N, C-alpha and C positions, 0 to 999 in steps of 0.2 A: 320437534317437530311433537306439540302433542299427543300421544296413543290414547283411543278413544277404548273401551273394551267392548267387545261382540257381546251381544243379548238377544239368546234365541229361545224360543218357546222350541222344546224337542219331543216333546209328547203331552194331549191334552188331550180329558175327558170330560163327557159334558153327559149331566143329566136332570132330565125330568124341567128343560129352561125355554119356557112360552112354548113353541110345537116342535123340539127337539125332545125325542124320547131318551136317546140315549146314540151319544156319536162319540170313536174313539180313533185318532187321528195319530201321526207324527208329521208333523209339516217339518219342508224343504227348507233350510236356513238363510235363504234370498228372498224369493217370490212364492208367493202359492194365488194361485186363480182360483176363484172358487164360483162355477158357473150356473146360474139356474135362474127359473123364471120368479117372478114377482109374490111373495107370497110362500116360499120352500123352506126359511129360513135362515138366510144367507145372514141376513142381519142380525136376526139371534147369534149365531154361528160367532160374530165379531163383537156382539157384545158380553156373552162368555169370555173372551178373550180378555175385555176389557174390566170388566168385572174381578177375575181372577187376580189381574195386577192392582185394581185400584181401588177395591170394598165400592164402585158405583154403578150406575149403569149412564150411559149417553143420550139412551131411549128417556126414562121415565126417571123422577124422582123417588115415586112409592116405589115399595120391592114386592107389593103383590103381583100387580101386572109379570114380573120377571118369571114366575115359580107356575110351570104347568096345571091347569087345570085340572082337578083333581087329587093333585099332587100335593106330599106337607111339605115338601122343600127342594130345592135345586140344589144342585153339588155341580162344582166345576173343581179340577185337580188338574195342575200342572206342573210338569217335570221342564225348570228354566237353567238353562246353561250361562254363565256371564262367564270368559275367558278361561274356558277349563272347568271351571266350579261347578257344583250341580246343587241345586234348591227346589223342593216340593213346594208348591204354593196352593193350598185349599183354600174355597169359600164354600158355605152353605147359607142359602139364603131361606128363608120361611117370610109370609106374605107379612110378619111382626116386624121380623129382626135377621140382622147377617153377622157373621162369624169367621172370622179366619187364621188360618193356622200358618206357620209358618216353620218348615222342617219339622212339623209335629208341634210345635210350641205355638200361644199366642204372645202376639208382638207386644211391645211395649204400649203402643197406640196406632192407629190405625194410621197417622199421617206415617208415621215409618214404615211400615210394611206397605204405603202408597207409595214411595218414591224407590222399592226396590227393584220393580220393573217397569221400565217409565216406559212410556208408550203413548201414543198420539192416537186420534182416533176422526177421521171428516165423514160427515156420514150427509144425508140430505138436509135436514132439520138445522146443519150450522148454518145455514143460508142465513139466518136470524144474525149470525156474525154482523152481516151488512145492512139487513133488511129490517131486524127487529129491533125491539125493546134494547136499552144500554145494560140489560143484568146479563145477557151471556156474552159482553166485551169485558164485562167486569171477572165474571167468571173465568175466561182467558187470560186475564192477569191474573188471578188470583192460583191458576194451575201452574204459570210461570212461575209465581213467587214462593211457592211451594219449593221448588230448587234451585230459583238462586237470590233465596232471601228465608229462610225455615223457621228462624225467631219471629220475624213479621207476619208469616203465614199464618201461625196461630192466632195472632189477633183480633181476626172478624169471629170468629164463633164469642169471642171473651166482649167484643166491641155491641154485634147484636143483642144480645141478654141484656147489657147495662141497657142499650137503646129504647128494648121492649119494656122493661120496667120501670124508665124513666117518663116514659108517654102514658105507661097507666098511671103512676102515681101524678101526671099533670092532669089527668081525666078525672083521677078518683076523687084527687087533695087540692089542684089548683097550684099554682106558681108559684103559693109559698110554701109547700109540702118538707117538709124538712127533709126527707130520706134524697131531696135530689140533688144535694150538695153529695152525696156518696155517689149516686147514681153516676152522676155526669162528671167527678173523679176520674172513675173507671172509663166513661167515655172518651173523655180528652187522654190518657195517657194509650187507651187501645185504640184509638182510633187516628191519633198521629202515629203512632206508630206503623199501623194498615195501610195509611197515604203513605210513609216513605218505601214500604214493603211491595205497591203498585207500581210507584215513581220508579221504582230502581227492574220490576219487569216490564215496564211499559222499555224502557232505554235497552234495554235486552233486545224485548222483539222490536222495536223501531231501527235499531240498527243491523237484523236481519229480514227485514220487511222487504228494503229496495231490492236488494237482491235475490228475494222470493218471487215477488212481480215481473221482474227482468225476466224470470222462467217460466211463467207459465203466462202473463199478460202481451196482448198485443201492444206494439211497442208505439202505438199512435193513441194509446190510452194513458190518460195520464192522472196516477191514482196520489192522492195524499191522506196523510193519517195525523192525527195530533192527540195528547192524551187531554183531558180535561179534569181536572182537582175538582172534588165537590168541596175540600175540607183543607187546612193547612196540616202542613208534618209539625207546628210547634203545639206542646201540650197546653201552654198555657194558655195562647192564643185561641187553641182548641174548645177549653172551658171558660174563657170570656165572652167569646159567641154564646156558646149553650146557653148561657146565663142571661145573654141578651134575646135570643131567642125564647124564651119561655110561652112566653104571649101567645107568637105568633105560631109554635106546635103548635099550641093547648088548641087552636083555630082551626087549622089545617088537617087536626088528628094524627101527623106525623113532624120527627125531625126534619126540619129543610135545609140542614148544608151536614157535610161530612162523607165519607166512602161510599156513603149507599147513593150518593149523586155521581159519584165518577163517572165519565166519557171518557170514549175512544171517539173522537168525530172522523169521518170515513168521506173524502170528496170523490168524484171523477169528473172530472174535466173542470173544476172546479163547483161544482155541483155537488149536493148532498148525497153520495151514496143509498140513503137509505129510500130518496124519493124517485133518483133519478136513474140508476145502473140498471138496466137491464137485469134477467136474469141468468143470461149467460157470463155478464161481468159480477153478477154476485158470487157469483160460481168458482170463479176466477179468482176472485180477491179471496173469498173464503180459503180455497183454498192453498194459494198464498201466506195468509196466515196463519196455516196449518204446518207448513213446510216452514216458516220463521219461528213458531213453538217448538217445532221438534230439533230446529238448530238450538234454540236457547236452550233447553233440557238437555240435549247433547253436550252442549259444555258445559254447562255447571254442574251435572250430573258425572261426566266423564263416563259416560257410555254412550252406545248407537241405540237409540230409543226403538222401539217395535211401531209399525204405522199400520194402523188400520184404514182401509180407503174402501167405502159403500158407496157403490153405482156411482162413481168418483166417473165412469165414461158420461154418462145420459144426457149430458150437456156441452159435449166439448167436442168440439171442431177437428176434421184429422190433424189439424196443425197442432194444435193445444194438446191433443191426446201425443203424437210423437214428441212434445216435450215433456210431458210426463212419465214417458215411458222411456226416454233419455234421464232424466231425475232418477227413474228406479234405478237405472243401470250404473249409474254411479253413484249412488248411495250404499252405504254398507248396514242399514238395516234390514231387518227382516221384516216386510210385506206383506201383508193378507190383502187383494182385492175380492171384490165381488163384484158381477156383473152379469148382465142378460145375454151381454154379447158373446159367442163362442169364438171369437176373430180378435179377440180385445189384447192386445200384446203379443199376438202370435207370430210376430216377426222380433219378438225381443232378442237380443244377446242372450241373454238369461237363460242356460240352459238345463235340463237335470246332470247332477244330482242338484242342483243349486236351485232350480225352480221344478214345482209342482203342481199340478191343475186337478182339482176336485166338481166334480156334479154331486150339486143338491136337488132330492127330490122328496118331498113331505116330512123334512126333518130326516133325513138318513143321507150319510155320506158315500161319496165313492169316490175312488180315487181314477182319475183319467175324465176325458169330458167326451 
């Protein structure tokens, strides 16, 4: 049987992040429940954990909103334990840039830093995984790809840069611009490699999505999902299609095929989930996708990822809440849950010292509820 490393936030310090002025706390190794009314900083606390682990926010692409109004920077410092070894991860955010340190040293790349402490977050905006455009579903594949196919994951930025330059050349100098061949050569190589990475990531997610759905979804609800690639995995074919589509791409103002058009089509009882799934069904499917993501990362990284559940109980009925509680009991991940419900998981079998309960009021965290 494969042994997976245990991974824990042991101490966390947060300064001047959104409405949090200063928080220092020591999480429990298994379950941490943070209770508070809306607007008190619960999501910001989870955002801080996610940022210090990944260098990104799950709430905003922009850095400026993360920094407390009037402050020059936000700072998050975490002591992380992994199977007996400890490391310090530090993230500093200003409105213009981010910087991270691993045990006081700059990492070789942000990507290498981001996989050191694997973390999976579920928050209300993640409902767009089911109800929104294809963008968040592609992002899910890229997060998993960072672990299951690291070389392929780095192809995305190179592809996107070449794609922008090609489109600019088309619009400025037309379909016979001399530099198109060079840009299309990069797009073909990197786009085909990205297509391979996403196909591998989808294979991993799809394998684990069924069991995850069985844990949280109603058995009478038939959920299916399939990956539809927007471009080929063969670089030669990719290059040929780029040349053929120059005129069309010029007229439409964007590349008409490629990984930027990848899609995961999700259906409920044979109908598109985007149009037909209820909000409760959307939440359950999203939660299942997150559990599948966590399992993919766990196997690829060889460690139990940290799980962040933001307001997970807001639309779950008692039966589904019990199912989530049972999953938490069986999981070896460290879990952080935010809720407005003080009774949530009150009957959980996870007790102190494996469990800690906190109250959050106006950005101040207190132990106990």
